[in-house]
N, C-alpha and C positions, 0 to 999 in steps of 0.2 A: 720517899718515892712522890707522895702527894704533893709535898713542899715543892719538889724539884719541878714538878709537871705544873704547877701553879706559877711558878717563876719563870719557866719556858712560856708559858701563855702571855704572861705579862710582856715578854721581849716580842712575841708574835704582835700584840695589840700595838706596841711601839712601832714596830716595823709595818703595821696594816696588813699583816699575812694571815688569813682565816685558818682556824685549826684544822679545817679538812684539806688543807693544801699541804701535801707531803713535802718535806724538806730533806736536803742531803745529810746536814750535819747538824748536831747539838755537842756542845762541851758543858759539862756540870762541874762546877767547882764546889767543893764541899770542905768540911773542917776535917782535920786528921781524925782517922779510926772509922769514918764514915763510907768510905769508897767500897770496902768489901760487901759491907751490908746492902748498898745499893745494888751493887753488880750481881747480887744474888737474885734480883728481881728483872734482871737486864732485858727478857723477853717481854714482859708486860711493860716495862718501863718504855722501850722502843715503841710499841705501839700506841701508849698515851702520849708520847711526844709526837708521834707520826713522822717519823724521820728515819731515813736509810740508815744511819749509823749515828752512834754517839759514843762518847768516852767521858769518863768520870776521871777529875783529878783532885787532888787534896792540896788547900792551900793553908797556910800558917798565918799569914797576914790579912787583916781586914780592910786597911786603908792605906792611904799616902804612898810614899816613895817606894817603901817596902813592899807594898804589895804589887806596885807596878813592876819592880825588878823581879819578883817572884814569878808574875806572869809572863816576864820576857823570857825568863829562863825556862819556863814550861812550854813555851811556844804556843802560849793562847793567843787568839785573835784580837788583842787588845793593843790600844795606841795611847800613849802617855798625853793627858792633857795639865798643862802647868799654868799657874797664875802667880802674881806677884803679890805677897803679903805687904801692901801697900803701907800700912800703919808701922810695920817693923823696919821697912827699908828707908823710911824718911831720914833718919841720922846720918845713914850711910851715903845717902844719895844727895841730901842736900839741896844746892841749888841745880843740879843736874837732873832733877826727878824727870821732867819733860823728856830729855835726851835719853835718859836710861830707859824710860818706857817705850820710846820709838826703838830703840837697840834690842829691846826684850820682844816686842811685836815681830822684828825681823829676824829673830833666832827660832829655828826649828826647837819644839819641845824636846824631841829624842836628844838633840846636842846637850841640852840642858841637863836631862836626866842622866846621860853618860858620863857627863863631867861631875855630877853630885855623886854619882856612884863610885866613881874612880877616886875622887879628890876630896869629895865633901863640899866643894865650894864650885861655883860658876863665876867667871870674870868678865865684865862687860867692859869694853873700852869706849870712853867717851870723850871725845876730843883728845886731849891730852891725859885724861884722868882715868884711872882704873878702879872700877867699883867692883869690889868682891863680895858676893853673896855667899850664904851658906845654905844648907838644908831648911832652917827655920825661916828663911826669906822667902819660901817658895811653898804655894799649895799644889800637891800634886795628886792628880786623879786619873781617871781613864775613862776611854770610851771605846766601843768596838770598831775595829778595821772597817775599810769599806767591803761591802759584802756580807757583813755581819751587823746582828743586833744582839742588845744583851739586857737583862734586867738583873737587879740585885735586891735581895731581901735578909736581912739579918746575916748568916753566914753563908748563903747560898748566893753563888752567882752563875747564871745560865747564859751562854752565847749560843746563838742560832745562825745558821747560813740563811742569807735573804735571797740568794738565787733562785729565782722561780724556774722549776723544771717542768715544762709543760705537759710532758708525758706523764709524769709522776702527779700531776695535779689532776689529769684526765682520769686516771686509774683510780684515785682515790674519790673523786666525785661520783664517778659510776658505781663504786662500792658502796658509797654511802647511800644513793638512790636506790640500789638493788636491795640495801637492808630494809629500806622504808616500804618498798613497793611489795617485798616478801612479807613484811608483818602486816601490810595490807590485805594481801591474799590471805593470810591466816585469820585475820580478824573476819574476814567475809566468808569463811568456811569453804573454801576452794580447797579441792584435794591437792597435796603438794606434788603429785606427779602429773596432774593434768596441765596440757599446753594450753593456755587461754589465748582470746583472740589480741587483745591489746593493752598495753600499759600505754597511759597517757601522763604527760607532764607538761604543767603550764607555770609561766611566769619566771622562769630562770633568766637570771641576767644574761647579756649578748655574749660574753666571754664564756660563761658556764654552758649556756646552750649550744654553741659552736663546737665545743668540747665532747660533750656528751652526744650530740650528733654523729660525729666521727667514730664515737664507739657504741652506737645504738644497736649494732648487731650483737656485741658482746654483753650490753644490757638485756637485750632480749633473751639472751641465751639463760643468764643469770636468773631472771625472773620467771622465765618458762613461759613467754608469750611470743605470738607470731611476728609483731612488730611493735615498734614503739613510737607513740605519736606526740606531736609538739603542737599541734595545731587546734585542738580542743574538740575531738571528735568523741571522746568518752562522755560518761554519765556519772552521777553522784560521786562527785570529786569530794577529796578529803582535803582539809587545810592542813599544812606541814611548815617546817623552818628548819633552813640550813645556814647554820652561823648568822642569825638575824635574818635572812632573806626569806620572805614569806613565798612559798610555791602552792601549787594545789596538784594531786596526784590521783589517779584513778586506775584500776585494774579490773578487767571483765573480760 
């Protein structure tokens, strides 16, 4: 589970999605026999991934055309990436190499993969010449489809949805801030049942500030304060950090 969460975090970094931003979906690819083990921790895993839903799939292949074919069969959000093995195709292309490369560039990777899986070859027509290439003449890998990002480490592959749901992001941010302010209340010895005057939050980025302001009543309820301040009327601020963003908070 820790490895799955770590790979998912790498996918978030690639897509520049902060960990506190809830996402709609994650797909975790693991080796055979690991799915059942991981699903036993589904509730904790969902929380650690910070996603609305996730699914675990088992894959047998680790790379190449076979992996891409398996991902397509499983309906994963992956698209094929195909390159020519230039050293291998030289004897077949001969003087037509430049034209072959142009024809290859104009051909959709999905078409090449489809033909390789069906016939084991793909044929390029260059003028009046047919150049037949087989599986070994291509390097096949994958990338995430639009709307997704992925990361891979050893036998783990994790896809995450990258579509940002503003409402989910706002809820996640409010929950995170509430937890930090509640901890600060406890550190300062306030009775948990007391309704305090003000919770103050400074130095949020403009997007986060806008979202929190929209849910300031909800945040005030969670922290048990009469109002939430963003202008700096508080005193005795504590430095804190949210996903690398330095903020200051106070409750009194």
